[in-house]
Phi, psi and omega in degrees: 000135183287164178297133178090345180291143185252145177293136178291131181276148172283160180306132180084346183292326177295325175306311181297320177298315182294309181300318177300315179297316183293324178292321181291327183251023183294337175290342177288351180093190181300140184249142176269165175299324179295314180294320179293317180301318176295323183291329184250000177074034178233165184288148180293330179294315179295321181291319178299318177296317176301315182297320177297318177294317180294325179294318175301325179275001179065027176270335176224164179231135176289119185256334178227147181271316181225119345292152181299128179221146189232157176234153180250151173075003177276133178291142178277143179270000000 
């Protein structure tokens, strides 16, 4: 593997990384895909797709529209 190359994640593994990062940084307020991606070393596009899927599953909630930012652990109304 070349320097800077990332290990390919197994199905669902990104979900765990995103949720763990969000739980650790929940005091920072709503987090964007870009901020999470930088924090876990993954692309913001992959993280954005993951966040949309997690929002549909009600594991995270979109807290801001622009820029899209999400919070974890908040109950849906």
